N, C-alpha and C positions, 0 to 999 in steps of 0.2 A: 505493500499499500504506501509506504513511504518512498520506494523506489520509483512508482508511477508520479508523485507528485512534486519528486525533485525536479529542479530546472535541468535543462541539456546542457552538461559541461563538457569540453573538450578534453580527451584522454591526454597524458602525459605525450608528448612528443608528437602528437597531431597538429596539422598546419590549422590555423583558425581560419574560416572561409572570410573570404574577402567582400565586404559588401560593393555592391554595383553602384556607380555613381551616379546620380539622379542629375540629368541636365536640368540646368536649369533656363528656363524661357525666360526672356527679356519681355519687361512689362513696358507699359506705354511710354514709361520716362527712360526705358533703356536707350542708351546711345550707338545707334547703328549706321554705319557710312550711307546704307542704300536708302534710309528714309529719311535722311540728311537732304542726299541727292537727289531725290523726288521732289522733296520740298523748296530745295533750289531752284531747279527744274520749274518749278508752280510758279516762283515769285519771279524769275526772271521773266516767263511767259505773260505774266499780268503787267511788268514794266517794262514791257519792251513798246507800247505804244505811247506811254508817258516820256521814255526817255527818246523815241522817235520824233516825239511832237516838240521836245526840247532842241533836237537836231536841227529840225525845218525852220524853228524861231531863231536860231542863230546861223541862218543861209542865207544866200540870195537866191533870186529868183531864177537865176541860170543854173545852180545848184540842185535846186528841187526836181528840175526836170531833165537833168542830163542821166544820160545812158552810158555805161553802167553807174549806180548810185554810189556816192562813197558815205562809209558809215560815219563821217565826222567832217565837218566843214573846213575848210583850209584855214579860214580865218572869221573868228567868231564877231557877226554881225548885231553889236548890240544897239544901234541905231533902229531895229526894227520895232523894240519896244517904245522910243521915243515918236516915231512915225505914226504910231496909232495914234496919237492924239492928236495929231493934227488931220485925220478925216473924219473922227468920230467924236465929241465931248464924253469922253470917258469916264473923267472926274464925276460930271454931273450922273453920267449913267449909274456909275457904281455907287454914288450915294444914294440914290434913288434904290437901286436894288437893296443895298443893305438895311435903308430903311425898313423898305417892305416887307424883306425877309422879317426880320426881327418884330414887326407889328402884327403882322401874320403867325409868326408861331405863339405869340404873346397871347394874341385873340382866340385862336383855334385851341388852346392849353386850357384856358379858362370855360370857352363855350363846350366845347366836347367832354370836359371832364364833368362838369355841371351836369349836362344832358344825359351822359354814359351812366352818372349815380342816380338819377333819377329814373331812367329805364332800368339798371338793374336792382335796385335796391328800395322803389317805391310804387306803390299801388294808387293808381288815378284813372278818373272817368275816360274813355278814348285812348289808353296808353296801347291798346293792341293795334287799333286802325292807324295809329301815329307812326308807330314802329315799322308796320306793313308799309306803309308809304316812304318812309326811311330805307327800306332794302329795295322798293323801287326806283329810289333815285339812285343807290348804287348800282341797279342793273343798267341803268341807260347811260349811255356815251354823255361826256361832258360838252362837247360840241353842240348836243341839241338846245342847251340851256343858252346858248352863244346870243340870240335873238333876243328872246325877252329877257334877258340880264342888258342886253344894251338897250332896251327901249325903256326899261327902268332906270338905267342911267341915265340917258337922256333926259326922261322926263324932269330928273331931280336935279338936272343942269351941273352934270360932275364931268361929261365930255370935258378930253384932254386936262384932266385933273389927277391928281395923287392918289387921291380916294377913290377914284373911280377904278384903279387897280387894286386896291384894299378890299372895297366893298363885297365881292364875290367871295373873298378868304377869309372872312371873319367865322365862320362855321364850317365843318366839312361832316359831310353824311359818314363818309370811312372813320373819320374821328370820333366821332359819337360810337359808331359801333365797335371799334376799339377799345375804347374806354368802358365800354358798356360790358364785354367780354372779359374785360381784367377784373374788374368789381365783382361780375360774379364768381371768379373763383376764389374771393377773399371769404373765408368760413365765417358760417353764419354764428358760431358762436360768440362771435367777435361782436356781432350786432348785437345779438341777445344782452350780451354784457355790457355794452354801453347802453342801451334801453333800461336794465336796472339800475345804473348809475344816474340815471335821469339825463341822459344827452336826448337833445332835438335831434331833427333830422341835419341843420345844419352844422351842428358841434358833432354829430357823427362823421360827417363829409370830410370837416374839415382837421379835427384831430387824429381821425383813425383812417378813413378810407385813403385821403390824399397824402398821407404819408406814406402808406404801403403801396400806393401805385406809383411811385418815384420810377421805379424800373420802366415802368409803361410808359410815364410821362416823358422820359428821355428818349425812348423808341420811336414815338410820335413826333417827339420835336425836330428830330432827327429827320424823319420821312417829310415834315412838313417844311423844313427848312431847303431842302435839297428840291423840293416841289417847287418852293418861292423862287429860289434863285435861277431854275430853270423856266420860269414863265414865260413865254412867248408869244401865243395866238392871243389871247386877251388883251395885253397889254398894247398889243399890233393893231387891235380894233378900237380900241377908245381913247390913244392916245395919239396926237397929229404931231407935237414938238417933238425935236431931235433929242434935244438934252432932256425932256421928260422920258425918253423911254428906259427900260431896263437894260443892264447890261447883255442880256440875253438877246434882246432887238438888235441892238448896237451891233454886236459880231455878225448877225446875219445882212445887215446893212453892209457891211466890209467885204460881202461876197459880190456885191453887186453894184460897188463904185468903180470900177475898174473898166478901161475901153481893152485893155489887151487880155483881159481874164483876171481871175483870182489872183491877190498878192498873198499867196499861202505863208511867207514869213511873217508877214505882216499879221496876218488871221490868226497863227500859232502863237505870237507873242501876245495879243489880245486875249486868246483865251488862257493862256499861261495866268496871266494878270486877272484875270476873272476867276482862275479857279483858286489864287492863293489865299484867300478870306476863308472858304471852305475848308481846306487844308488846315488852314492854322488852329480855327475851330475845333476840327476834330482832333489836334494834336495837343490841345488842351486838354478837351473833356474826352479824351478815348478811353480811360476807364470806366467812365459814367456810361459812355457810349455802348460800350461791348456788354458792361452788366445789362444796361437794359434792352439790347436785342437777347442776351439768352438767359433773362427772366421774363421777358415778354410773353403775350398771349399766343405768340407764333410759336412756342416752343412744341 
């Protein structure tokens, strides 16, 4: 009995069995050359158009169309950036674009967060009908509203005015739906606890819901900023003065102001200057932006 319970010990003089070495698989954080190579190729592929744009902005018109094409110009033509200000009022257009983008982002964050909270957490008469109309607006292309919006702006006497560009962007159906979906994901227990503490609907929104919705606000803010920065069709319809155009319209004007054909070096230089504020904003808020997209309702 004792022999059966005794551990199996090696006899004297016998060779102990060698344990097989288990291969340790590298995890996600393992440094492997093939993973870095794939990431480097992907990064270069995404950066190549941007690097080519810089090359064109520093070239001459002859170097742009020459065959075979050189990977880098013989002489850096920094004067292409200065020539932009000779053809379009770039400073005034950049001021209009920055003001429009900031005001539109702030307006949509306020209106869409309030409306999204109302649809997600409040019950009121006609809620389902209004929500159905909201979804209908999302399904219809924005160009369909161009003529009614133009007639409303014209009736208000806002044509060729900065507020004519801003008015349709004060609220967004997509933003309301976006924020509503995020507010719905917040646990109901927090709402019940706030009600037990005596919070009214405004206090519940301001002190509980809005702080928890910061990732969604950052994500939606970035989407709105890019949409406002690239706005082209609506300002082209309601604005007549060149200095009141946003920078996207100014870049489009550069393509048709030359008899010999588009001046691609100058257009690329103007595009780089137009992209600079967006890159700067992303560099400052990079951590918040990535966190916002990672935790937003698009997961």
